[in-house]
C-alpha positions in Angstrom: 10.3 -41.2 -43.2 9.1 -43.0 -46.3 11.1 -46.0 -47.7 10.8 -47.7 -51.0 10.2 -51.4 -51.0 13.7 -52.2 -52.1 15.1 -50.0 -49.3 12.8 -51.8 -46.9 14.2 -55.2 -47.8 17.8 -54.0 -47.8 17.4 -52.8 -44.2 15.5 -55.9 -43.2 18.2 -58.2 -44.5 20.9 -56.2 -42.7 18.9 -56.5 -39.5 18.0 -60.2 -39.7 21.1 -61.4 -37.8 20.2 -59.3 -34.7 16.6 -60.2 -34.7 16.3 -63.9 -33.7 13.6 -65.0 -33.5 12.2 -62.4 -35.8 8.6 -61.5 -35.2 7.7 -60.4 -38.7 4.6 -58.4 -38.0 4.8 -57.2 -34.5 2.5 -54.3 -35.3 0.8 -53.2 -38.5 -0.6 -49.7 -38.4 -2.5 -47.9 -41.1 -2.5 -44.3 -41.8 -5.9 -43.8 -43.3 -8.3 -41.2 -44.5 -11.7 -42.7 -44.9 -11.4 -45.6 -47.5 -8.5 -44.2 -49.4 -4.9 -44.2 -48.1 -1.5 -44.9 -49.5 0.9 -45.9 -46.7 1.3 -48.1 -43.7 3.8 -48.9 -41.0 5.3 -52.2 -40.0 7.1 -52.6 -36.7 9.6 -55.4 -36.5 11.1 -56.4 -33.3 12.5 -59.0 -31.0 9.5 -60.4 -28.9 11.6 -60.8 -25.7 13.1 -57.3 -25.6 10.1 -55.5 -27.2 12.7 -53.4 -29.1 11.2 -52.6 -32.5 12.1 -51.1 -35.8 9.6 -48.7 -37.3 9.5 -48.7 -41.1 7.0 -47.0 -43.4 7.0 -47.5 -47.1 4.9 -46.1 -49.9 2.0 -48.2 -51.1 1.3 -48.2 -54.8 -1.7 -46.0 -55.6 -4.8 -45.4 -53.6 -7.3 -47.9 -52.4 -10.7 -47.8 -54.1 -12.9 -49.6 -51.6 -14.6 -52.8 -52.9 -17.4 -54.7 -51.3 -15.9 -58.2 -51.0 -17.3 -61.5 -49.7 -15.0 -64.3 -48.6 -16.5 -67.8 -48.8 -14.8 -69.9 -46.1 -13.1 -68.9 -42.8 -10.2 -71.3 -42.7 -6.6 -70.2 -42.8 -6.8 -68.8 -46.3 -10.2 -67.2 -46.0 -9.7 -65.5 -42.7 -6.2 -64.2 -43.4 -7.3 -62.9 -46.8 -10.4 -61.3 -45.3 -8.7 -59.4 -42.5 -5.8 -58.3 -44.8 -8.2 -56.9 -47.4 -10.0 -55.1 -44.6 -6.7 -53.8 -43.3 -6.0 -52.0 -46.6 -9.5 -50.5 -46.8 -11.9 -52.8 -48.4 -15.3 -53.7 -46.9 -15.2 -57.4 -46.2 -17.9 -59.9 -45.3 -16.7 -63.4 -44.4 -19.3 -66.2 -45.0 -19.2 -69.7 -43.6 -21.9 -72.4 -43.0 -20.3 -73.2 -39.6 -22.5 -71.1 -37.2 -20.4 -71.8 -34.2 -17.3 -70.5 -36.0 -19.1 -67.4 -37.2 -20.3 -66.7 -33.6 -16.7 -67.0 -32.4 -15.4 -64.7 -35.1 -18.1 -62.1 -34.4 -16.6 -61.9 -30.9 -13.1 -61.5 -32.2 -12.0 -65.1 -31.3 -9.7 -66.8 -33.9 -10.6 -70.5 -34.3 -6.9 -71.4 -34.9 -3.5 -70.0 -34.1 -1.7 -67.7 -36.6 0.7 -65.0 -35.4 -0.9 -61.5 -35.5 -4.2 -62.7 -36.9 -6.1 -62.1 -33.7 -4.9 -58.5 -33.4 -5.8 -57.7 -37.0 -9.2 -59.4 -36.6 -10.0 -57.3 -33.5 -8.8 -54.1 -35.1 -10.9 -54.5 -38.2 -14.0 -55.6 -36.3 -13.7 -52.4 -34.2 -13.3 -50.3 -37.4 -16.3 -52.0 -39.0 -14.3 -53.1 -42.0 -14.9 -56.9 -41.6 -18.0 -58.8 -40.6 -19.0 -62.4 -40.3 -22.2 -64.2 -41.2 -23.7 -67.6 -42.1 -26.7 -65.9 -43.7 -26.5 -66.3 -47.5 -28.6 -63.3 -48.4 -26.5 -61.0 -46.2 -23.3 -62.4 -47.6 -24.1 -62.2 -51.4 -26.6 -59.4 -52.0 -25.0 -56.4 -53.8 -21.5 -57.8 -53.6 -18.9 -56.9 -56.2 -16.2 -59.5 -55.6 -16.5 -63.0 -54.2 -13.4 -65.0 -53.1 -13.8 -68.8 -52.8 -11.4 -70.1 -50.1 -13.0 -73.4 -49.0 -11.1 -76.6 -48.4 -10.1 -79.0 -51.1 -9.1 -82.2 -49.2 -7.7 -85.3 -50.8 -9.7 -88.4 -51.5 -8.4 -91.9 -50.8 -7.0 -92.2 -54.3 -5.1 -88.9 -54.1 -7.6 -87.0 -56.2 -9.2 -83.7 -55.0 -12.5 -83.7 -53.2 -14.4 -80.8 -54.9 -17.6 -81.1 -52.9 -17.1 -77.9 -51.0 -16.1 -76.0 -54.1 -19.2 -77.2 -55.9 -21.4 -76.3 -52.9 -19.9 -72.9 -52.8 -20.6 -72.4 -56.5 -24.2 -73.4 -56.0 -24.7 -71.0 -53.1 -23.1 -68.2 -55.0 -25.3 -68.8 -58.1 -28.5 -69.0 -56.1 -27.8 -65.8 -54.0 -26.0 -63.1 -56.0 -28.2 -60.3 -57.1 -25.9 -58.5 -59.5 -23.0 -59.0 -61.9 -20.0 -60.3 -59.9 -16.5 -61.5 -60.2 -15.8 -64.8 -58.5 -12.2 -65.3 -57.5 -10.9 -68.8 -56.6 -8.1 -68.9 -54.0 -8.6 -72.5 -53.1 -6.1 -74.9 -54.7 -8.0 -76.8 -57.4 -7.2 -79.1 -60.3 -6.7 -77.7 -63.7 -10.0 -76.9 -65.3 -11.9 -76.5 -62.1 -12.5 -72.7 -62.5 -14.4 -73.4 -65.7 -16.5 -75.9 -63.8 -17.2 -73.4 -61.1 -18.4 -70.9 -63.7 -20.7 -73.5 -65.2 -22.2 -74.4 -61.9 -22.8 -70.8 -60.9 -24.4 -70.0 -64.2 -26.8 -72.9 -63.9 -28.3 -71.3 -60.8 -28.1 -67.6 -61.8 -31.2 -65.4 -62.2 -31.7 -64.2 -65.7 -29.7 -61.2 -66.7 -26.9 -61.6 -64.2 -23.4 -62.2 -65.5 -20.4 -63.7 -63.6 -16.7 -63.7 -64.5 -14.2 -66.2 -63.0 -10.7 -65.5 -61.9 -8.0 -67.8 -60.5 -5.9 -66.2 -57.8 -4.1 -69.0 -56.0 -2.8 -68.4 -52.5 0.8 -69.0 -51.5 0.5 -68.6 -47.7 2.6 -70.4 -45.2 1.0 -71.2 -42.0 2.9 -69.4 -39.2 3.7 -66.4 -41.5 0.4 -66.1 -43.4 -0.1 -62.4 -42.6 3.4 -61.5 -43.8 2.9 -63.6 -46.9 -0.2 -61.7 -47.7 1.3 -58.2 -47.1 4.6 -59.1 -48.7 3.8 -61.7 -51.3 6.6 -62.8 -53.6 4.1 -62.6 -56.4 0.4 -62.3 -57.0 -0.9 -64.7 -59.8 -4.1 -63.7 -61.6 -5.6 -66.1 -64.2 -8.7 -65.0 -66.2 -10.5 -65.3 -69.4 -11.8 -61.7 -69.1 -9.2 -58.9 -69.2 -11.7 -56.6 -67.4 -12.1 -59.1 -64.5 -8.3 -59.6 -64.3 -7.8 -55.8 -64.1 -10.3 -55.5 -61.3 -8.6 -58.1 -59.2 -5.2 -56.5 -60.0 -6.6 -53.2 -58.7 -7.8 -54.9 -55.5 -4.2 -56.1 -54.9 -2.2 -53.1 -56.1 -2.0 -51.5 -52.7 0.2 -54.4 -51.5 2.8 -53.2 -54.1 3.8 -56.7 -55.0 4.7 -58.2 -58.4 1.5 -59.2 -60.3 1.6 -61.7 -63.1 -1.5 -62.2 -65.3 -2.1 -65.4 -67.2 -4.9 -67.7 -68.3 -7.1 -69.8 -65.9 -5.4 -73.2 -66.5 -1.9 -71.8 -66.2 -2.7 -70.1 -62.9 -4.1 -73.3 -61.5 -1.0 -75.2 -62.6 1.4 -72.6 -61.1 0.2 -73.4 -57.6 0.6 -77.2 -58.0 3.9 -76.9 -59.7 5.3 -74.5 -57.1 4.3 -76.7 -54.1 5.6 -79.8 -55.8 8.9 -78.2 -56.5 9.4 -77.0 -52.9 8.5 -80.5 -51.6 11.0 -82.0 -54.1 13.7 -79.7 -52.6 13.0 -81.0 -49.1 13.2 -84.6 -50.2 16.3 -83.9 -52.2 18.2 -82.4 -49.2 17.0 -85.2 -46.9 18.5 -87.7 -49.3 21.7 -85.7 -49.4 21.7 -85.6 -45.6 21.5 -89.4 -45.4 24.5 -89.7 -47.7 26.3 -87.0 -45.6 26.1 -89.3 -42.5 27.8 -92.1 -44.4 30.7 -90.0 -45.8 31.2 -87.9 -42.6 30.0 -84.6 -44.2 27.8 -82.0 -42.4 24.5 -81.4 -44.0 24.3 -77.9 -42.4 27.4 -76.8 -44.2 26.4 -78.6 -47.5 23.0 -76.9 -47.5 24.5 -73.5 -46.7 27.1 -73.8 -49.5 24.4 -74.9 -52.0 22.1 -72.1 -51.0 24.8 -69.5 -51.8 24.2 -70.3 -55.5 21.6 -67.9 -56.6 20.2 -70.5 -59.1 19.4 -72.7 -56.1 18.7 -70.4 -53.2 18.6 -71.4 -49.5 14.8 -71.9 -49.0 13.6 -75.4 -48.3 17.1 -76.8 -48.0 16.9 -77.7 -44.3 17.3 -81.4 -43.6 14.9 -83.0 -41.1 12.2 -85.6 -40.7 10.2 -84.6 -43.7 7.4 -82.2 -44.8 3.8 -82.2 -43.7 0.9 -79.8 -43.3 -2.3 -79.2 -45.2 -0.7 -78.3 -48.6 2.4 -80.2 -49.7 1.2 -83.8 -49.2 -2.3 -83.3 -50.8 -1.0 -81.1 -53.6 1.7 -83.5 -54.7 -0.9 -86.4 -54.7 -3.3 -84.2 -56.7 -0.6 -83.3 -59.3 0.2 -87.0 -59.6 -3.5 -87.7 -60.2 -3.8 -84.9 -62.8 -0.8 -86.4 -64.6 -2.3 -89.9 -64.6 -5.6 -88.6 -65.9 -3.7 -87.4 -68.9 -1.7 -90.6 -69.2 1.5 -89.1 -67.9 3.7 -90.7 -65.3 5.3 -88.2 -62.9 7.9 -90.6 -61.5 9.9 -87.9 -59.8 7.0 -86.9 -57.6 6.5 -90.6 -56.6 10.0 -90.6 -55.4 9.5 -87.3 -53.4 6.6 -89.0 -51.6 8.6 -92.2 -50.9 11.6 -90.3 -49.6 9.4 -88.3 -47.3 7.6 -91.4 -45.9 10.9 -93.0 -45.1 12.3 -89.8 -43.5 9.4 -89.7 -41.0 10.5 -93.1 -39.6 14.2 -92.2 -39.6 14.6 -91.1 -36.0 13.0 -94.3 -34.7 15.3 -96.4 -36.9 18.3 -94.5 -35.5 17.1 -95.0 -31.9 16.6 -98.7 -32.3 19.8 -99.2 -34.1 21.8 -97.4 -31.4 19.9 -98.4 -28.2 17.7 -101.4 -29.0 14.0 -101.9 -28.4 11.9 -99.0 -27.3 9.2 -101.1 -25.7 8.2 -99.8 -22.3 10.7 -96.9 -22.5 9.6 -93.5 -21.2 10.2 -91.0 -24.0 9.5 -87.3 -24.5 8.2 -85.9 -27.7 8.9 -82.2 -28.2 6.7 -80.6 -30.8 3.4 -81.8 -32.4 2.5 -79.2 -35.0 3.8 -79.8 -38.5 5.9 -76.6 -38.3 6.5 -73.8 -35.7 4.0 -70.9 -35.2 0.9 -72.9 -36.0 -1.4 -75.3 -34.2 -2.0 -77.3 -37.3 -1.2 -81.1 -37.0 -2.5 -82.2 -40.4 0.0 -84.6 -42.0 2.5 -83.6 -39.3 5.7 -85.6 -39.2 5.5 -85.3 -35.4 2.2 -87.1 -35.3 3.5 -89.8 -37.6 6.5 -90.1 -35.3 4.2 -90.4 -32.3 2.2 -93.2 -34.0 5.4 -95.1 -34.8 6.6 -94.7 -31.2 3.2 -96.1 -30.0 3.7 -99.1 -32.3 7.1 -99.7 -30.8 5.6 -99.8 -27.3 7.1 -96.6 -26.0 5.4 -94.6 -23.3 5.2 -91.0 -24.6 4.8 -87.6 -23.0 4.4 -84.9 -25.5 4.8 -81.1 -25.4 3.8 -78.4 -27.9 3.1 -74.8 -27.1 0.0 -74.6 -29.4 -1.0 -78.0 -30.8 -1.9 -80.2 -27.8 -5.6 -79.7 -27.9 -5.8 -80.7 -31.6 -3.5 -83.7 -30.9 -5.8 -84.9 -28.2 -8.6 -85.1 -30.8 -6.4 -87.4 -32.9 -4.3 -89.4 -30.5 -6.4 -89.2 -27.4 -5.0 -91.0 -24.3 -2.6 -93.1 -26.4 0.0 -90.6 -25.2 0.4 -88.3 -22.2 0.7 -84.5 -22.5 2.9 -82.0 -20.6 2.4 -78.2 -20.1 6.1 -77.4 -20.2 9.3 -78.8 -21.8 10.7 -79.4 -18.3 7.7 -81.6 -17.3 7.9 -83.5 -20.6 11.6 -84.3 -20.0 11.6 -85.2 -16.3 12.9 -88.7 -15.7 12.6 -89.7 -19.4 15.0 -92.2 -20.9 15.0 -90.6 -24.4 13.7 -87.4 -26.1 12.7 -86.7 -29.7 12.6 -83.2 -31.2 9.9 -83.2 -34.0 9.1 -79.4 -34.4 11.6 -76.6 -34.2 9.7 -74.1 -32.1 11.9 -71.3 -30.9 11.4 -72.2 -27.3 12.6 -75.7 -28.1 15.7 -74.4 -30.0 16.4 -72.0 -27.1 16.1 -74.7 -24.4 19.4 -75.1 -22.7 21.3 -78.3 -23.4 22.4 -78.6 -19.8 18.7 -79.0 -18.8 18.5 -82.3 -20.6 21.2 -83.7 -18.4 19.6 -82.3 -15.3 16.0 -83.5 -16.0 16.3 -86.8 -17.9 17.0 -90.2 -16.4 19.3 -90.9 -19.4 20.1 -87.9 -21.5 19.6 -89.3 -25.0 18.3 -86.7 -27.5 17.2 -87.5 -31.1 16.8 -84.2 -33.0 14.7 -84.4 -36.1 15.2 -80.7 -36.9 18.9 -80.1 -36.2 18.1 -77.5 -33.5 21.6 -77.5 -31.8 25.1 -76.9 -33.2 27.3 -79.9 -32.8 30.1 -77.9 -31.2 27.8 -76.9 -28.4 26.4 -80.4 -27.9 29.9 -81.8 -27.4 30.2 -79.7 -24.2 27.5 -81.7 -22.4 27.1 -85.3 -21.4 24.3 -85.9 -23.9 24.0 -88.6 -26.5 22.8 -86.5 -29.5 21.7 -87.9 -32.8 20.5 -85.6 -35.5 19.9 -85.6 -39.3 22.8 -85.5 -41.8 25.5 -84.9 -39.1 27.7 -87.3 -37.1 26.3 -88.5 -33.8 27.7 -87.2 -30.6 27.8 -90.2 -28.2 28.8 -90.0 -24.6 28.0 -93.6 -23.7 24.5 -93.2 -22.3 22.3 -96.3 -22.4 19.0 -97.6 -21.2 18.8 -99.5 -17.9 18.3 -103.1 -18.8 
C-alpha cells in the first residue's frame, strides 16, 4: 500500500503514544530498479518487542544518479553520504584520516549514530558508497562535491576555517571537470564566496566551479531520520542552474525545498540554532521561577507548547544544552554581529543562563546536604544527549568537573560515551558498566543524560542499591507522583523537591 507523506505523519502521530521509546528508523528498505526508483519502506517499531509498523510512501520523481564526493567523514559527512547512496547516487567519501578510511572500508562506524552502521554496511555491499584518502580517486570526473568538514570555535568565539580552506585547496588542485561544490559545514556569512575564490585560484585553465550553500540541520541521535525526513532543505546559490541541480539531488526525499542566496542560507543555519538554544535557556529560567512559586515546569511547558505559535520542541527544562553545534554556533553568531558593530545582548544572556544551569544541581545538593567533599556519588549519563557517544560541550562533563572540584568521588555510567569520556577525564573519575554497579553503596546520584534505560530504571532500585537514596535529576526523568511512593530524596528542575529525610552520615 502506498501512503502520501501527510498520511504517513498522521499515522505516525497517532501511533506515537504506543511506541515509547520510538526507534525511528528500525529498518529502511529500498525498492529499486538499477539507479532509478521511486519508493521506499520505513519500519517503525518498539525495540524491545520487535513489533513494527510497515509504511511505504511515494517518493517524488525518479532518481537520476549523480556521482558525488563527500569531503569529511564526521557526523554530517558520513550520514549525508550513506543517505545519498541509499536513494541511488554513487558516493565517494574522502577524508585525510587514513585510519578512519580503513575502518569505514570495513564497514566500521567511527562513532555511534542509530541505524548508521546498518545503512553503511548495506550500501557498501551494494557498491553505492566507497571511501578513500586518495585525492585523485576522490575528485576526478566528479559532478558534485559536498564539503562537510569541521568548523570548530577559536578561543575568541570566532570560527576556525582552516579545514574549510584546506578542503577548498584540495578540491581546486584535483578536480578535472566543471563541478558544483556544495557546503554543508556551518560557516560564517560570506564564507562560500571565499571557498569559491580559493578553489578558483588552484583550478586548471578552462574548468568552472559553482558554489552552493546547503546547511545541515541534523540532530545527533536522529541524524538518519533528519536526513530522510528533513523539515526543510535550504539551498543558497548565485547560479540558478547549480541550485536546480542540488534541488534535483534532494527531490527524492520529497521534503520542502527553499531556495535563496548564499548569504541568507548561511544565516538561516546560525539563526535557527541560536533560536533553539534561546528557547532552552528561556524555559530553564522559567523553571527556576517555578520552583519559587510552587508551579510545575512540566505542566507549564506542556501548556505553552499547545500554542501553535510556540510549539513544544526545545521546551524541556534541564541542566542546559551542549553538543557540537549550539555552543559554537551561538558564539560564532555573536562574533559575526560584533564584526559588524552590532551587539546581540540576548544571545549573551542565553549563554550566561546556560552556564549557570550546568552548575545548578551541585548548588542544590550543597544547599540541601552540605559539603560533597569525600562523598561517593554516581553520575548517570555522560553524552550531551541520548543516542550518541558525543561528549563535546556536554553538560554531564561540566557537571563531572564541578563535582571533582567539590571533592566528590565519582562513579559514572553511560551506555555509549565512556570511552570518549576516558580520553577527557581519565582517572579523575571511576567508570561503571551498568547503572546498578554505578549506584551500589553511593551516597548521592546525579542524572545528567536522559537515556531511555535511565528513564526506565525502577525507582525502587535506588533504595535497594544506594547507601543513602538521594537522587538529583537534571533531566526530570521521573514523574513526581511516582517518586512519592518511594523513600527517596528527589530533587529535579523546576518542580518541588520530594524529601524523605535522607542525609549523609557525618
